[in-house]
C-alpha positions, 0 to 999 in steps of 0.5 A: 500500500502506498505510504501516501495514503497514511499522510492523507489519512493523518491530515483528514484526522487533523482537520476533523479535530480542527472542526470539533474544536471550532464547533466548541469555540462557536458554541461558547462565543457568548460565554463570559470568561471563555478562552478558545481552544486551538488544536496543536499539530506537528509534522513528523515521520509516522513510523507506523505507516511504513509500507512493505517497502519500508517507506513511510510518510510525514503526517500532521498529527494532533499532539495536544490542545492549547488555550488562547489566553488572550484577554477577551473584550471587557463589558461594563456592567456597573454591578458591584459583584462583577469583576474582570481579572488581570491577564493570566489570572483565574478565580478558584471555584469549588466543584465536585471534582475539586478546585477548578479555575475560571475567568467568568467574573459575573458573580452572585450570591445563592440563597444561603449566601454563598458567593458563586459564579452565574453557573453556580460554582462557589468562589473559594477564599484564601482559606480554601473554603467557599466564601459565604455571606449572611443572606440577611446581612446586607449588600455584598461588594468586592474590592479591586484586591479581591476582598469581599465585604458585607455591610462594610465588614470583610467576610473573606478574600477570593483566591485568585491565582495565576500559572506560569503556563496557563495555555496548558489548562484543560477545559472542562465545559464552558469557562471552567478549567483544570490545572495540569502538571504542564501549567505549573503551580498556582501562585497568588495573582499580583494584578488588580480586579476591575470591579463592575465589568466582566470579560467576554469570550475571546472567540471571534465568531467570524474568525471561527466560521472562517476556520470551520470553512477552511477545515472543511475544505482541507478535509475534503481535499484529504478525502479526495487524496485518500480515494486517489491513493486507494484507486492507484493501489487497486490498479497496481494490484490488478496489474500485478495479478495479471502478470 
């Protein structure tokens, strides 16, 4: 079998990954704090694709995915519980899977007074516990340095962290992210919050649609190449059997 068919197949698989990733980005174009994901490919000699004659082929293989950590557009809200984070900084939130991270800074208080994201993930304080207010204790506000106040008294401080390599974080749906060994350890953020504003998704719908069209065209091209190599192999097999 021609080694070229493996190259074409590898390219088709890469474009499928691109399509899947782009679809997720488009679905989260209106999700505050969402950071778009991009697949990372590399060109290499695929040893497993070596044919009977020992020839292989290079192929675009998916090796990982990476976050685009470019800051999204800020939208002013005037809400004292809305915060926009500094670059490469994340709020720590509590989930059933453990602590996770997000840049979705549109916050609220639940019926029991817990400070949460709009998706109901509790905000973790520097003491490692969710920040809770008194449901009947008055208005809650947040300072630029992350302190949480109720009726003028501080009730906690949000755990805001940064990573040496935030692009290696793993998306877990919407704007929720998990740290990994590749991100480095979480360290306290040094920047100030912008209170009364939220960061929108950094996905450009127009750009994502363009990516989808290009990936679809490339997939079709690789599919045609696969068909061409298959037909060539069939012809070569026929000629060989006739001799």
